[in-house]
N, C-alpha and C positions, 0 to 999 in steps of 0.2 A: 610792046605792051609790058606794063609792070606786073611782076608776079607777086601776088599777095602771099606773105608768109603767115602760116598759122602760128598763133601765139598761145602758148599753154598758160592756162590760168595759174596764177601764183598760189603756192600752198598745196598743189595737187601733184600726185605722182602715181603712175600706173593705174590711172582711172579712178583713184580715190578722190572723193569730193572734199571740198574745203569744209572744215569744221567737224570732221569725222574722227579726229584724234581721240584715243582712249584716255580718260581722266582717272588718275589714281585717287583713291579715297584719302581724306585728311587723317593724319596720324593722331591728332589730339582727340578727335571724335572716337576713333577706334579704341584708344586707351581708356577713355571715359566709360565706354561700353563694357570693357573688360573689368574695370574697377567696380562698376555697378553689379556686374554678374558675380564677382568674387564676394562682394558684401552680401548679396542675396544668398550665396552658397554658405557663408559662415554664420549668418544670422538664422538660428533655428526657427522653424515655424511653430506657432503655438499648438498645443495639443488639440485634438479634435473636440469640438464643443467648447473650447476656451475662448473667451472674448479676447481678441488681439490687444485691445487697450489694456485690459487687466493683466494680460500676459507680459506686456511691455513694462507695466508699472512694477510687476513682481521682479522682473529681471533687473530693472533699474535699482530697486531697493536692495536686491542681493549684491549688485555691484557696489553700491554705496556702503553696504555693511562691510564688504571686504576692504574698501578704502578706509573706513573708520577704524577697523581692526588694525590695519597696517599703521595708521596714524597714531593709534593708541600705543602700539608697540614702540614706535619712535619716541613718543612722549615718556613712556616708562623708562627707556634707556637714558633719555635726557635727565629725568628726575634722579635716576641712580647716579649718574655722573655728577650732578649738582650736589647731591648728598655726600658723595665721596670727597668732592672738593671742599665742602663746608667742614667735614670731619677733619680733613688734613689741615685746614686753616686753624680750626679750634685746637688741634693737637700742637701745632706750631706755636700758637699763642700761649698755651699752657706751658710748653717747653721754655719759651722766652721768659714768662713770668717766674717759673721755677728757677731758671738760671739766674735771673736778677736777684731773687730772694737768696739763693745760695751765695752769690757773690757778695751781697750786702751782709749776710751773716758771717761770711769769712772775714770781711773787712772789720765788722764789729768785734769779732773774736780777737783778731790781731790787735785792734786798738785797745781793747780791754786788757790784753796781755801786757802791752807796753805800759799802760797806765798803772797796772798793778806793780810793775817793777819800779815805777817812779815814785809811788806813794811812800816807800821807806825813806827816800831822799827828802821828801817833804817833811816827814816825821822828824828826821834828824835836824833839818833846818829849824823847825819849831822848838825842838828840845834845846838846841844850842842857843837860840836867841832868848829862850825863856830863862837861861842861867846867867845871862849878862847882867851885872850889877847896874843899879840905876845911874851911878856916876860914870859908867863906861858906855852908856847907850849913845852918846854923842860922838864917840870916837869914829874916825874915818873908816876904820876896818869894819866896825859893827854896822855903820851906816851903809857900807857897800854890801854887806851880807843881807841887810834888810831889803835893799833895792833888788838884789838878785832873787830873794825869796818872793817879793811882790810880783816881779816879772814872771817868775815860774808859775805862780798861782793865776796870774792874768791869762797866760797862754793856755793853761789847763781849762779855765773857765770858757775861753773862746772856742775850744773844741767840744764843749759840753760836759765838762767835769764840774760837779758841785759837791760841796760838803753836806752831810746829813745833819739836820738839827736834832739834838738829843736832849740836853739838859732842859727840864721843865716840860718836855713833851710826854704824851702818853706812850707807854712802851708798845712798840710795834715789832713783832718778830720778823716782819719782812725787811725792816731797816736796822733793827737793833739786835745785838747779841748780849744777853744778860749773863754776866759772869759772877755777880754777887748781889746779895740783897742787903739793904741798909734801912735803918729807921730814920725818919726825918719829920721835924715839926713844920718844915716849910712846904713840903710837897705831900700830895695825897698818895694813897696806896696805888701802886701800878704806874707811878710816874718815874721817869728817869731823873735820878738825883745827881749822878756824877758820870762824866764821860772819861773813860780810861784810855780809849784810843779813838781818834776821829774816823768816821766812815765817809765813803764817797759814792756817788752815782755817776754813771756815764749815759747820757741820753735816756734818762728815766730807768736805767738798768743798774742794779746795785753792783758796784765793783768790789767794795769791802764794807761789811756791816760795822756799825759803830759798836765798840766794846763798852758796855755801860753797867752801872749799878742801879738797881731798881728799888724803889721804896716798898717795904713789906706792907 
């Protein structure tokens, strides 16, 4: 005879039935529960008799006011920094303009100083050429002196040096220096009748006043 062997049901041990294993709770659900509980603990309850909706609106308004105050503080800081930068830029621009003016003034002063030293040379050229007799004006030496004089005057004009008109002009103390008074039938009173020394300007600035005689 065949002896039937008893077979134990799979998944059972020591009389425990299938499907009776203990199930652990899901971690996500447990964390959600703790988070909800924490929020409920941190969120204060409205005072007794206070409408929950009104209480929530007040709290939201208070929170928004804090945020607005904080934002305004940042905005004030930004405005202060922008104002500081603008001031520094303006100061730098003023410094640059002042430096340019000072440099230009120094250049103008140096140029006028050089021109003042050259004017006596021009005067001597004119005096020397004025004494040449008519029959000697065609001599090569005199012609060479004339060419040098014209070249000198051309270069002075190119850098902005101009002679001041005097004879026949109304006396102007800004341009003329009256050293004597004369009577004249040709010119009216207050008019320059004679130029004793030629004056010059450099870029609309007087380098040397004309020395003149004025009609009484």
